Every structure is written in C-alpha cells, then in structure tokens.
C-alpha positions in Angstrom: -60.1 100.9 100.2 -60.4 102.0 103.8 -63.2 104.5 104.6 -60.7 107.0 106.0 -58.9 107.0 102.7 -61.9 108.1 100.4 -61.1 110.8 98.1 -63.4 113.4 96.4 -64.3 111.7 93.2 -67.8 112.9 92.6 -70.3 115.6 93.2 -72.7 116.2 96.1 -75.6 118.4 95.7 -76.9 119.8 98.9 -80.7 120.1 99.6 -82.7 121.1 102.6 -83.0 118.0 104.8 -86.8 118.5 105.1 -87.1 118.2 101.3 -85.3 114.8 101.3 -86.8 111.4 102.3 -84.4 108.6 102.9 -85.9 105.1 103.1 -84.1 101.9 104.1 -81.0 101.5 106.2 -77.6 102.9 105.6 -74.1 102.3 107.1 -72.1 105.5 108.0 -68.6 106.6 108.5 -67.8 109.8 110.4 -64.6 111.8 109.3 -63.5 114.5 111.7 -61.6 117.6 110.4 -58.8 119.3 112.2 -61.3 121.9 113.2 -63.4 119.3 115.0 -66.3 119.5 112.7 -67.6 116.2 111.3 -68.8 114.8 108.0 -70.9 111.6 108.1 -70.8 109.5 104.9 -73.7 107.1 104.4 -73.4 104.0 102.3 -75.6 101.2 101.0 -74.9 98.4 103.7 -75.2 95.7 101.0 -72.9 97.0 98.2 -71.1 99.9 99.7 -72.2 102.6 97.2 -72.0 106.0 98.7 -75.4 107.5 98.9 -75.4 110.9 100.8 -73.6 112.9 103.5 -74.3 115.2 106.3 -72.0 118.0 107.7 -72.0 119.2 111.2 -71.7 122.8 110.0 -74.8 122.5 107.8 -77.2 120.5 110.0 -80.4 121.2 108.0 -78.8 120.0 104.7 -78.3 116.6 103.0 -75.6 116.2 100.4 -76.8 113.7 97.8 -74.2 112.0 95.5 -74.4 113.0 92.0 -72.3 112.2 88.9 
C-alpha cells in the first residue's frame, strides 16, 4: 500500500511532546493537507509498523498509535 493511501484505521492519543521519549530510528512520510498544514507519520524502518505522528498545527504534541 502506498504511503499516500493510508486510511485512518486506528486511534492516536496525543500527549505533550516533552512527556514522550522516542528512542531508536524511524522512517517518516509527510502528508500535506489542502490548507498547507502537514502531518508527519513515523514508522518502524524495519517492519513498517506505524508508531507516532506529529502535526504542524500542534507542534508541542505527539500522537502515539493506540488500538
């Protein structure tokens, strides 16, 4: 499945970025909305599992995958 064709099939719980510690490397894909705002999706570089996301309009938050 192409990264630009991902659909919302899970939940993301947003937390203050300062409260989250990410270790290890990730691969990311940036989606840009019609508004020009972006959403960066971060994946495991080995297996491709979605891990977390960051939103331009919420720069101090990280959305962790849940569900």
